[in-house]
N, C-alpha and C positions, 0 to 999 in steps of 0.2 A: 503495499500500500504504500503509495507517495504520504510522507508526513502532512499531518493533519484532515489525513482522510477518512471520514467516519466506515464504520464496517457495523454493520446487526450482528447481534447475539440471539439465542435460543431464546432469551428473557424478553428482547425486544429493548435491551440496553444500547447505548452505542459506545464503542471502545475509539478512542483516538490512539493512532500510534504514534509512538514518540519520534521526534526526528533524530534525535540522539542515538537511539537505537539503530535506527535505519544507515546512517552515517556510519556509524562505527561497521557496521555490518558490510557495507561497501568498501570502505577502506580495507579491510582485510579479505578481500574476493581475492585477493591472488594478481590481482593487474600489473602488468610489465610497464616499467616506466618507457617510455615512448624512446629514450635513446637505447637503451637494450634491445628493444624491437627494432630499431634501423641498424643493429650491427648486424644483423645475422637472422636465420630462421628458430622461430622457438619450438622446441619440445613441450607438449603439454602432456599434462597427468591422464591417462584416458580413466582413472577411477579414484575414488574418495580413498583416501589410507594415510600411513605414516612414509615418510620420504629417507630414504638409506641410502647413502653414498659408496659401499661399501656391505659385501656377503654376509660379512658378522663384524662384530663389534672392533677387534682387531685388528680387520685386514685390512690391504691397501684401499684405498678408493680406488672405484672403477674408472674415473677419469679424473683431472684435473685441469684447471683453467690454461690452455695454450697446448692440450694435448690434440694430436691427430684424431679424429676420428673416420673409420667407414660405415658406409650402411650393414645395419646390423648389430653394431660394437655393442656391449652393456654401457649404460650410461647411471641407472643407479637402480635402485628396487623401490618399488613402494608391496608395502604389506597390507593386504586389504582380509580381513576376516582369518588372521593368524596363516594366510597365503602370501608366500613371496613374489611378486610377480615382475620378474625383470623388464626394462624399460630400455628398448633398443634404440638407437640413432637411424633415423628414417633419411637423412642424408650425411653425405660426407664433407668434412670440413675443419674448423680447428674450433674447439670450444673456448667459445666467448668470455662466458658467466655461467657460473651454477647459481641460482636464484633462490636457493631453498636452504637452509641452516639441516645439516644432519638430525634425524629422530623427530621432525617437523612432521604437521599434520597438514595433508594439502587434498584439495577437492578437485572435484570433476575438472578437467580443462583450464587449471592453474599451471602456468609456466613454472617447467622447471629448468632447462639449461637452453642455453643462447648458442647455436653453433653459427660460424662465421663461413 
């Protein structure tokens, strides 16, 4: 709902959506800064889950900024419902940015990595 838009409830009372709550949810939606988008191709999360840069806590990250990747190379893992889903590069290039911190939750469509 847009801020200040009333919505009907089952009892007929009106509820106003607070603008602050909407603004904070929009701010954390994972939008990529225009500068990052202009640097190359953005790889987005195909699911909701938890972002991991490596296969296990002590392991070396799949990629670092500056690494060259080929189509099919693993970039990260998204854990969803206790299943580890490897996210692969869909374009060849150089990793320009890693946009999510290790262990952070991600949303569907959220930008993860920029390949230039």
